[in-house]
N, CA and C atoms as an extended XYZ file, in Angstrom:
453
Properties=species:S:1:pos:R:3:atomname:S:1:resname:S:1:resid:I:1 pbc="F F F"
N       -93.786      -18.053      147.388 N   MET     1
C       -92.471      -17.721      146.984 CA  MET     1
C       -92.455      -16.285      146.524 C   MET     1
N       -91.624      -15.583      147.142 N   LEU     2
C       -91.512      -14.167      146.830 CA  LEU     2
C       -90.324      -13.946      145.926 C   LEU     2
N       -90.552      -13.093      144.985 N   HIS     3
C       -89.470      -12.745      144.053 CA  HIS     3
C       -89.090      -11.302      144.262 C   HIS     3
N       -87.891      -11.077      144.159 N   ASN     4
C       -87.373       -9.729      144.267 CA  ASN     4
C       -87.372       -9.104      142.876 C   ASN     4
N       -87.808       -7.882      142.783 N   CYS     5
C       -87.874       -7.178      141.498 CA  CYS     5
C       -86.506       -7.035      140.882 C   CYS     5
N       -85.516       -6.932      141.661 N   SER     6
C       -84.177       -6.750      141.120 CA  SER     6
C       -83.670       -8.034      140.470 C   SER     6
N       -84.259       -9.183      140.827 N   ASP     7
C       -83.844      -10.444      140.229 CA  ASP     7
C       -84.467      -10.664      138.838 C   ASP     7
N       -85.555       -9.997      138.543 N   GLN     8
C       -86.237      -10.192      137.247 CA  GLN     8
C       -85.510       -9.421      136.149 C   GLN     8
N       -85.436      -10.020      134.983 N   THR     9
C       -84.892       -9.316      133.814 CA  THR     9
C       -86.063       -8.867      132.944 C   THR     9
N       -85.899       -7.744      132.399 N   ILE    10
C       -86.950       -7.212      131.531 CA  ILE    10
C       -86.645       -7.677      130.107 C   ILE    10
N       -87.571       -8.417      129.537 N   GLU    11
C       -87.401       -8.882      128.161 CA  GLU    11
C       -88.058       -7.894      127.219 C   GLU    11
N       -87.375       -7.640      126.128 N   GLU    12
C       -87.952       -6.738      125.117 CA  GLU    12
C       -88.925       -7.539      124.280 C   GLU    12
N       -90.045       -6.948      124.019 N   SER    13
C       -90.997       -7.596      123.122 CA  SER    13
C       -91.429       -6.568      122.080 C   SER    13
N       -91.544       -6.982      120.789 N   GLY    14
C       -91.962       -6.070      119.725 CA  GLY    14
C       -90.804       -5.202      119.254 C   GLY    14
N       -91.176       -4.176      118.502 N   PHE    15
C       -90.197       -3.267      117.931 CA  PHE    15
C       -90.277       -1.924      118.633 C   PHE    15
N       -89.161       -1.276      118.667 N   SER    16
C       -89.189        0.102      119.159 CA  SER    16
C       -89.666        0.999      118.016 C   SER    16
N       -90.023        2.209      118.326 N   THR    17
C       -90.499        3.152      117.311 CA  THR    17
C       -89.431        3.395      116.260 C   THR    17
N       -88.208        3.531      116.658 N   LEU    18
C       -87.117        3.765      115.726 CA  LEU    18
C       -86.954        2.593      114.763 C   LEU    18
N       -87.042        1.379      115.269 N   GLU    19
C       -86.932        0.197      114.406 CA  GLU    19
C       -88.088        0.141      113.407 C   GLU    19
N       -89.277        0.496      113.844 N   ALA    20
C       -90.437        0.496      112.949 CA  ALA    20
C       -90.269        1.534      111.845 C   ALA    20
N       -89.771        2.724      112.180 N   VAL    21
C       -89.557        3.778      111.178 CA  VAL    21
C       -88.502        3.345      110.168 C   VAL    21
N       -87.432        2.734      110.635 N   ILE    22
C       -86.385        2.260      109.721 CA  ILE    22
C       -86.924        1.159      108.810 C   ILE    22
N       -87.719        0.248      109.357 N   ALA    23
C       -88.306       -0.835      108.548 CA  ALA    23
C       -89.227       -0.281      107.469 C   ALA    23
N       -90.042        0.704      107.814 N   VAL    24
C       -90.941        1.317      106.830 CA  VAL    24
C       -90.127        2.041      105.760 C   VAL    24
N       -89.048        2.702      106.151 N   GLY    25
C       -88.187        3.382      105.178 CA  GLY    25
C       -87.558        2.413      104.203 C   GLY    25
N       -87.052        1.306      104.717 N   ILE    26
C       -86.456        0.288      103.838 CA  ILE    26
C       -87.506       -0.285      102.899 C   ILE    26
N       -88.689       -0.544      103.422 N   LEU    27
C       -89.779       -1.050      102.591 CA  LEU    27
C       -90.118       -0.057      101.477 C   LEU    27
N       -90.173        1.223      101.810 N   ALA    28
C       -90.467        2.255      100.814 CA  ALA    28
C       -89.387        2.288       99.740 C   ALA    28
N       -88.131        2.157      100.138 N   LEU    29
C       -87.042        2.146       99.166 CA  LEU    29
C       -87.139        0.957       98.213 C   LEU    29
N       -87.713       -0.125       98.662 N   CYS    30
C       -87.890       -1.303       97.806 CA  CYS    30
C       -89.147       -1.200       96.949 C   CYS    30
N       -90.224       -0.652       97.480 N   VAL    31
C       -91.513       -0.636       96.791 CA  VAL    31
C       -91.597        0.469       95.739 C   VAL    31
N       -91.027        1.631       95.993 N   LEU    32
C       -91.137        2.751       95.039 CA  LEU    32
C       -90.562        2.417       93.667 C   LEU    32
N       -89.386        1.813       93.563 N   PRO    33
C       -88.907        1.435       92.222 CA  PRO    33
C       -89.818        0.415       91.543 C   PRO    33
N       -90.395       -0.486       92.323 N   LEU    34
C       -91.326       -1.457       91.736 CA  LEU    34
C       -92.571       -0.767       91.194 C   LEU    34
N       -93.051        0.245       91.898 N   MET    35
C       -94.221        0.989       91.425 CA  MET    35
C       -93.879        1.749       90.143 C   MET    35
N       -92.689        2.330       90.078 N   ASP    36
C       -92.247        3.028       88.880 CA  ASP    36
C       -92.132        2.047       87.714 C   ASP    36
N       -91.581        0.871       87.975 N   PHE    37
C       -91.476       -0.156       86.950 CA  PHE    37
C       -92.858       -0.585       86.468 C   PHE    37
N       -93.790       -0.745       87.384 N   GLN    38
C       -95.170       -1.113       87.036 CA  GLN    38
C       -95.788       -0.074       86.113 C   GLN    38
N       -95.579        1.199       86.420 N   GLN    39
C       -96.124        2.269       85.588 CA  GLN    39
C       -95.486        2.250       84.201 C   GLN    39
N       -94.187        2.029       84.125 N   THR    40
C       -93.494        1.960       82.837 CA  THR    40
C       -94.026        0.799       81.999 C   THR    40
N       -94.238       -0.340       82.622 N   VAL    41
C       -94.779       -1.509       81.914 CA  VAL    41
C       -96.192       -1.215       81.411 C   VAL    41
N       -97.016       -0.591       82.227 N   ALA    42
C       -98.388       -0.264       81.819 CA  ALA    42
C       -98.397        0.718       80.649 C   ALA    42
N       -97.525        1.728       80.694 N   GLU    43
C       -97.448        2.689       79.580 CA  GLU    43
C       -96.963        1.998       78.310 C   GLU    43
N       -95.983        1.107       78.444 N   GLY    44
C       -95.488        0.356       77.292 CA  GLY    44
C       -96.564       -0.531       76.693 C   GLY    44
N       -97.357       -1.164       77.536 N   ALA    45
C       -98.453       -2.015       77.054 CA  ALA    45
C       -99.493       -1.174       76.310 C   ALA    45
N       -99.760        0.027       76.799 N   GLY    46
C      -100.696        0.917       76.113 CA  GLY    46
C      -100.176        1.331       74.748 C   GLY    46
N       -98.884        1.679       74.677 N   ARG    47
C       -98.289        2.052       73.385 CA  ARG    47
C       -98.306        0.872       72.423 C   ARG    47
N       -97.994       -0.312       72.925 N   LEU    48
C       -98.007       -1.509       72.085 CA  LEU    48
C       -99.412       -1.784       71.554 C   LEU    48
N      -100.407       -1.627       72.386 N   SER    49
C      -101.794       -1.837       71.965 CA  SER    49
C      -102.183       -0.854       70.870 C   SER    49
N      -101.825        0.427       71.056 N   ARG    50
C      -102.131        1.428       70.024 CA  ARG    50
C      -101.396        1.123       68.722 C   ARG    50
N      -100.132        0.679       68.822 N   SER    51
C       -99.367        0.327       67.619 CA  SER    51
C      -100.000       -0.865       66.907 C   SER    51
N      -100.418       -1.866       67.661 N   ASN    52
C      -101.072       -3.028       67.051 CA  ASN    52
C      -102.377       -2.639       66.375 C   ASN    52
N      -103.149       -1.741       67.004 N   ASP    53
C      -104.390       -1.276       66.399 CA  ASP    53
C      -104.115       -0.540       65.096 C   ASP    53
N      -103.073        0.290       65.071 N   LEU    54
C      -102.720        1.029       63.861 CA  LEU    54
C      -102.255        0.084       62.761 C   LEU    54
N      -101.451       -0.906       63.114 N   ILE    55
C      -100.991       -1.888       62.121 CA  ILE    55
C      -102.178       -2.645       61.540 C   ILE    55
N      -103.107       -3.055       62.388 N   ALA    56
C      -104.298       -3.771       61.907 CA  ALA    56
C      -105.131       -2.878       60.993 C   ALA    56
N      -105.285       -1.608       61.353 N   ALA    57
C      -106.054       -0.677       60.523 CA  ALA    57
C      -105.368       -0.474       59.175 C   ALA    57
N      -104.037       -0.341       59.179 N   LYS    58
C      -103.308       -0.144       57.920 CA  LYS    58
C      -103.391       -1.388       57.046 C   LYS    58
N      -103.318       -2.577       57.644 N   GLU    59
C      -103.461       -3.810       56.872 CA  GLU    59
C      -104.843       -3.897       56.238 C   GLU    59
N      -105.871       -3.518       56.978 N   GLN    60
C      -107.228       -3.535       56.452 CA  GLN    60
C      -107.363       -2.543       55.293 C   GLN    60
N      -106.804       -1.359       55.447 N   VAL    61
C      -106.867       -0.334       54.404 CA  VAL    61
C      -106.138       -0.808       53.151 C   VAL    61
N      -104.926       -1.344       53.326 N   GLU    62
C      -104.158       -1.792       52.166 CA  GLU    62
C      -104.844       -2.945       51.454 C   GLU    62
N      -105.441       -3.850       52.196 N   SER    63
C      -106.195       -4.947       51.592 CA  SER    63
C      -107.388       -4.400       50.802 C   SER    63
N      -108.094       -3.436       51.384 N   PHE    64
C      -109.226       -2.805       50.710 CA  PHE    64
C      -108.786       -2.131       49.417 C   PHE    64
N      -107.681       -1.382       49.455 N   LEU    65
C      -107.220       -0.650       48.272 CA  LEU    65
C      -106.713       -1.589       47.188 C   LEU    65
N      -106.134       -2.715       47.577 N   ARG    66
C      -105.669       -3.673       46.563 CA  ARG    66
C      -106.838       -4.377       45.883 C   ARG    66
N      -107.970       -4.506       46.579 N   ALA    67
C      -109.142       -5.171       46.016 CA  ALA    67
C      -110.119       -4.196       45.367 C   ALA    67
N      -109.848       -2.923       45.450 N   LEU    68
C      -110.742       -1.890       44.923 CA  LEU    68
C      -110.872       -2.030       43.410 C   LEU    68
N      -112.092       -1.993       42.860 N   PRO    69
C      -112.246       -2.049       41.399 CA  PRO    69
C      -111.482       -0.901       40.736 C   PRO    69
N      -110.927       -1.180       39.566 N   SER    70
C      -110.060       -0.193       38.911 CA  SER    70
C      -110.784        1.105       38.579 C   SER    70
N      -112.097        1.069       38.378 N   GLU    71
C      -112.822        2.315       38.082 CA  GLU    71
C      -112.982        3.202       39.315 C   GLU    71
N      -112.776        2.653       40.509 N   ARG    72
C      -112.866        3.448       41.746 CA  ARG    72
C      -111.501        3.790       42.330 C   ARG    72
N      -110.439        3.510       41.563 N   ILE    73
C      -109.101        3.655       42.112 CA  ILE    73
C      -108.661        5.121       42.238 C   ILE    73
N      -109.270        6.002       41.488 N   ALA    74
C      -108.920        7.421       41.600 CA  ALA    74
C      -109.234        7.895       43.018 C   ALA    74
N      -108.930        9.135       43.315 N   ASP    75
C      -109.116        9.689       44.657 CA  ASP    75
C      -110.474        9.289       45.236 C   ASP    75
N      -110.473        8.961       46.519 N   GLY    76
C      -111.725        8.562       47.148 CA  GLY    76
C      -111.605        8.452       48.653 C   GLY    76
N      -112.687        7.971       49.255 N   HIS    77
C      -112.718        7.766       50.706 CA  HIS    77
C      -113.704        6.654       51.015 C   HIS    77
N      -113.515        6.049       52.175 N   ALA    78
C      -114.397        4.976       52.641 CA  ALA    78
C      -114.349        4.952       54.165 C   ALA    78
N      -115.354        4.320       54.756 N   ALA    79
C      -115.442        4.226       56.214 CA  ALA    79
C      -115.477        2.759       56.630 C   ALA    79
N      -114.741        2.452       57.695 N   PHE    80
C      -114.755        1.137       58.334 CA  PHE    80
C      -115.118        1.360       59.788 C   PHE    80
N      -116.375        1.451       60.090 N   GLY    81
C      -116.803        1.738       61.463 CA  GLY    81
C      -116.381        3.139       61.856 C   GLY    81
N      -115.605        3.256       62.920 N   ALA    82
C      -115.147        4.566       63.394 CA  ALA    82
C      -113.906        5.038       62.639 C   ALA    82
N      -113.341        4.166       61.816 N   THR    83
C      -112.127        4.503       61.069 CA  THR    83
C      -112.496        4.901       59.645 C   THR    83
N      -111.939        6.017       59.187 N   ASN    84
C      -112.136        6.474       57.814 CA  ASN    84
C      -110.809        6.431       57.085 C   ASN    84
N      -110.869        6.166       55.773 N   ILE    85
C      -109.651        6.240       54.969 CA  ILE    85
C      -109.898        7.193       53.815 C   ILE    85
N      -108.866        7.894       53.456 N   VAL    86
C      -108.882        8.798       52.310 CA  VAL    86
C      -107.661        8.425       51.480 C   VAL    86
N      -107.841        8.233       50.167 N   TRP    87
C      -106.721        7.870       49.325 CA  TRP    87
C      -106.714        8.738       48.078 C   TRP    87
N      -105.531        8.805       47.468 N   ARG    88
C      -105.389        9.516       46.203 CA  ARG    88
C      -104.303        8.847       45.384 C   ARG    88
N      -104.484        8.897       44.088 N   GLU    89
C      -103.511        8.326       43.173 CA  GLU    89
C      -102.371        9.325       43.010 C   GLU    89
N      -101.152        8.893       43.227 N   VAL    90
C      -100.006        9.797       43.123 CA  VAL    90
C       -99.114        9.480       41.930 C   VAL    90
N       -99.221        8.283       41.373 N   ALA    91
C       -98.414        7.934       40.202 CA  ALA    91
C       -99.079        6.775       39.471 C   ALA    91
N       -98.856        6.765       38.163 N   ARG    92
C       -99.366        5.663       37.328 CA  ARG    92
C       -98.369        5.450       36.203 C   ARG    92
N       -97.933        4.214       36.032 N   SER    93
C       -97.010        3.913       34.943 CA  SER    93
C       -97.788        3.816       33.636 C   SER    93
N       -97.061        3.862       32.555 N   GLU    94
C       -97.685        3.706       31.243 CA  GLU    94
C       -98.226        2.290       31.116 C   GLU    94
N       -99.443        2.162       30.608 N   ALA    95
C      -100.054        0.840       30.440 CA  ALA    95
C       -99.323        0.085       29.338 C   ALA    95
N       -98.964       -1.162       29.619 N   LYS    96
C       -98.253       -1.996       28.660 CA  LYS    96
C       -98.984       -3.319       28.537 C   LYS    96
N       -98.872       -3.941       27.368 N   PRO    97
C       -99.565       -5.217       27.201 CA  PRO    97
C       -98.951       -6.300       28.087 C   PRO    97
N       -99.823       -7.104       28.664 N   ALA    98
C       -99.372       -8.256       29.454 CA  ALA    98
C       -98.975       -9.354       28.486 C   ALA    98
N       -97.894      -10.045       28.796 N   LEU    99
C       -97.400      -11.121       27.932 CA  LEU    99
C       -97.609      -12.463       28.611 C   LEU    99
N       -97.846      -13.472       27.808 N   SER   100
C       -97.982      -14.826       28.349 CA  SER   100
C       -96.596      -15.333       28.728 C   SER   100
N       -96.546      -16.525       29.315 N   GLU   101
C       -95.261      -17.102       29.706 CA  GLU   101
C       -94.359      -17.322       28.507 C   GLU   101
N       -94.947      -17.575       27.337 N   SER   102
C       -94.147      -17.806       26.136 CA  SER   102
C       -93.809      -16.493       25.421 C   SER   102
N       -94.311      -15.361       25.933 N   GLY   103
C       -93.982      -14.063       25.344 CA  GLY   103
C       -95.031      -13.533       24.382 C   GLY   103
N       -96.109      -14.286       24.170 N   ALA   104
C       -97.161      -13.825       23.258 CA  ALA   104
C       -97.984      -12.735       23.945 C   ALA   104
N       -98.439      -11.745       23.171 N   PRO   105
C       -99.256      -10.688       23.782 CA  PRO   105
C      -100.572      -11.259       24.301 C   PRO   105
N      -100.979      -10.788       25.436 N   GLY   106
C      -102.231      -11.232       26.026 CA  GLY   106
C      -103.363      -10.301       25.650 C   GLY   106
N      -104.470      -10.444       26.331 N   ARG   107
C      -105.630       -9.604       26.036 CA  ARG   107
C      -105.826       -8.514       27.081 C   ARG   107
N      -104.791       -8.273       27.885 N   PHE   108
C      -104.852       -7.246       28.924 CA  PHE   108
C      -103.679       -6.285       28.798 C   PHE   108
N      -103.919       -5.092       29.267 N   GLN   109
C      -102.838       -4.147       29.494 CA  GLN   109
C      -102.752       -3.947       30.997 C   GLN   109
N      -101.539       -3.778       31.479 N   ILE   110
C      -101.368       -3.565       32.915 CA  ILE   110
C      -100.612       -2.260       33.155 C   ILE   110
N      -100.924       -1.643       34.264 N   ALA   111
C      -100.233       -0.431       34.697 CA  ALA   111
C      -100.040       -0.520       36.204 C   ALA   111
N       -98.963        0.057       36.677 N   LEU   112
C       -98.708        0.118       38.113 CA  LEU   112
C       -99.207        1.460       38.620 C   LEU   112
N      -100.034        1.409       39.665 N   VAL   113
C      -100.604        2.627       40.255 CA  VAL   113
C      -100.126        2.720       41.700 C   VAL   113
N       -99.719        3.918       42.103 N   VAL   114
C       -99.302        4.159       43.482 CA  VAL   114
C      -100.366        5.018       44.150 C   VAL   114
N      -100.888        4.527       45.267 N   LEU   115
C      -101.909        5.247       46.032 CA  LEU   115
C      -101.343        5.631       47.391 C   LEU   115
N      -101.514        6.881       47.776 N   ASP   116
C      -101.209        7.316       49.136 CA  ASP   116
C      -102.513        7.345       49.905 C   ASP   116
N      -102.468        6.975       51.179 N   TYR   117
C      -103.692        6.974       51.973 CA  TYR   117
C      -103.434        7.532       53.364 C   TYR   117
N      -104.533        7.964       53.978 N   GLN   118
C      -104.530        8.409       55.371 CA  GLN   118
C      -105.600        7.619       56.119 C   GLN   118
N      -105.257        7.185       57.306 N   VAL   119
C      -106.218        6.520       58.186 CA  VAL   119
C      -106.620        7.558       59.230 C   VAL   119
N      -107.922        7.805       59.338 N   GLN   120
C      -108.412        8.832       60.258 CA  GLN   120
C      -109.367        8.200       61.267 C   GLN   120
N      -109.299        8.718       62.483 N   GLU   121
C      -110.221        8.278       63.522 CA  GLU   121
C      -110.638        9.509       64.309 C   GLU   121
N      -111.930        9.725       64.424 N   ALA   122
C      -112.489       10.889       65.122 CA  ALA   122
C      -111.947       12.184       64.533 C   ALA   122
N      -111.769       12.205       63.214 N   GLY   123
C      -111.342       13.421       62.529 CA  GLY   123
C      -109.858       13.701       62.547 C   GLY   123
N      -109.064       12.907       63.267 N   SER   124
C      -107.622       13.145       63.286 CA  SER   124
C      -106.897       11.991       62.592 C   SER   124
N      -105.780       12.314       61.967 N   ILE   125
C      -104.999       11.323       61.227 CA  ILE   125
C      -104.229       10.466       62.225 C   ILE   125
N      -104.422        9.148       62.125 N   ILE   126
C      -103.702        8.241       63.020 CA  ILE   126
C      -102.629        7.455       62.279 C   ILE   126
N      -102.615        7.522       60.945 N   GLY   127
C      -101.594        6.818       60.175 CA  GLY   127
C      -101.673        7.157       58.707 C   GLY   127
N      -100.560        6.988       58.033 N   THR   128
C      -100.488        7.214       56.595 CA  THR   128
C       -99.709        6.064       55.981 C   THR   128
N       -99.836        5.919       54.679 N   GLY   129
C       -99.095        4.870       54.003 CA  GLY   129
C       -99.235        4.984       52.507 C   GLY   129
N       -98.664        4.022       51.815 N   SER   130
C       -98.668        3.993       50.362 CA  SER   130
C       -98.863        2.553       49.901 C   SER   130
N       -99.600        2.370       48.825 N   VAL   131
C       -99.874        1.047       48.273 CA  VAL   131
C       -99.540        1.061       46.793 C   VAL   131
N       -98.773        0.066       46.353 N   ASP   132
C       -98.536       -0.146       44.926 CA  ASP   132
C       -99.510       -1.218       44.470 C   ASP   132
N      -100.122       -0.975       43.331 N   ARG   133
C      -101.128       -1.925       42.889 CA  ARG   133
C      -101.163       -1.987       41.375 C   ARG   133
N      -101.389       -3.186       40.854 N   LEU   134
C      -101.514       -3.374       39.410 CA  LEU   134
C      -102.961       -3.167       38.990 C   LEU   134
N      -103.124       -2.505       37.842 N   VAL   135
C      -104.456       -2.304       37.279 CA  VAL   135
C      -104.478       -3.001       35.921 C   VAL   135
N      -105.436       -3.900       35.779 N   TRP   136
C      -105.579       -4.671       34.537 CA  TRP   136
C      -106.710       -4.071       33.714 C   TRP   136
N      -106.466       -3.887       32.409 N   THR   137
C      -107.493       -3.391       31.504 CA  THR   137
C      -107.593       -4.352       30.326 C   THR   137
N      -108.800       -4.786       30.006 N   SER   138
C      -109.002       -5.711       28.893 CA  SER   138
C      -108.887       -4.941       27.576 C   SER   138
N      -108.124       -5.502       26.616 N   ILE   139
C      -107.991       -4.851       25.304 CA  ILE   139
C      -108.686       -5.641       24.192 C   ILE   139
N      -109.198       -6.821       24.527 N   SER   140
C      -109.995       -7.582       23.566 CA  SER   140
C      -111.097       -8.280       24.348 C   SER   140
N      -112.234       -8.503       23.701 N   PRO   141
C      -113.369       -9.089       24.430 CA  PRO   141
C      -113.119      -10.551       24.778 C   PRO   141
N      -113.813      -11.007       25.810 N   PHE   142
C      -113.809      -12.426       26.130 CA  PHE   142
C      -114.537      -13.165       25.007 C   PHE   142
N      -114.285      -14.442       24.884 N   LEU   143
C      -114.912      -15.225       23.811 CA  LEU   143
C      -116.429      -15.164       23.887 C   LEU   143
N      -117.004      -15.238       25.075 N   ASP   144
C      -118.465      -15.204       25.172 CA  ASP   144
C      -119.003      -13.839       24.762 C   ASP   144
N      -118.249      -12.766       24.979 N   GLU   145
C      -118.684      -11.443       24.533 CA  GLU   145
C      -118.513      -11.302       23.024 C   GLU   145
N      -117.437      -11.900       22.487 N   GLU   146
C      -117.156      -11.783       21.071 CA  GLU   146
C      -118.208      -12.492       20.233 C   GLU   146
N      -118.657      -13.646       20.679 N   PHE   147
C      -119.603      -14.436       19.912 CA  PHE   147
C      -121.043      -14.250       20.378 C   PHE   147
N      -121.284      -13.317       21.288 N   GLU   148
C      -122.625      -13.074       21.784 CA  GLU   148
C      -123.480      -12.496       20.653 C   GLU   148
N      -124.621      -13.046       20.437 N   GLY   149
C      -125.543      -12.558       19.415 CA  GLY   149
C      -125.273      -13.122       18.036 C   GLY   149
N      -124.196      -13.914       17.838 N   LYS   150
C      -123.884      -14.488       16.535 CA  LYS   150
C      -124.465      -15.891       16.399 C   LYS   150
N      -125.084      -16.427       17.415 N   SER   151
C      -125.601      -17.790       17.295 CA  SER   151
C      -127.009      -17.824       16.839 C   SER   151
């Protein structure tokens, strides 16, 4: 059976070059904003991580300063691994006697001390803050100290 070439229809298969270029262009228009969004999310995650690290460092510093013995509360510095803190006393209220719940004078005097601090890492300041803290001072001996040596 012989076929005449004029009877055959030519079927298109695949894409033409123009269609491929248009498809790649449309794809690029869709992908580029997604890549920009990805970069924005990554930068935001980095900033969030640094902020969380700073908050954790400040919490550690404030906890340390609140637990610091009252004789070491004046200006000082300490190291926590790669993080250093420097603090200084900026204000102190007048010491007043502590009162019991019934209003009787106690055996302590208390004062409010304000400490400013800097959190440093690799020699540069990464955060600053302030801590209010009570300082207790004994004004009468404990019973065991009072009667020590009298037995």
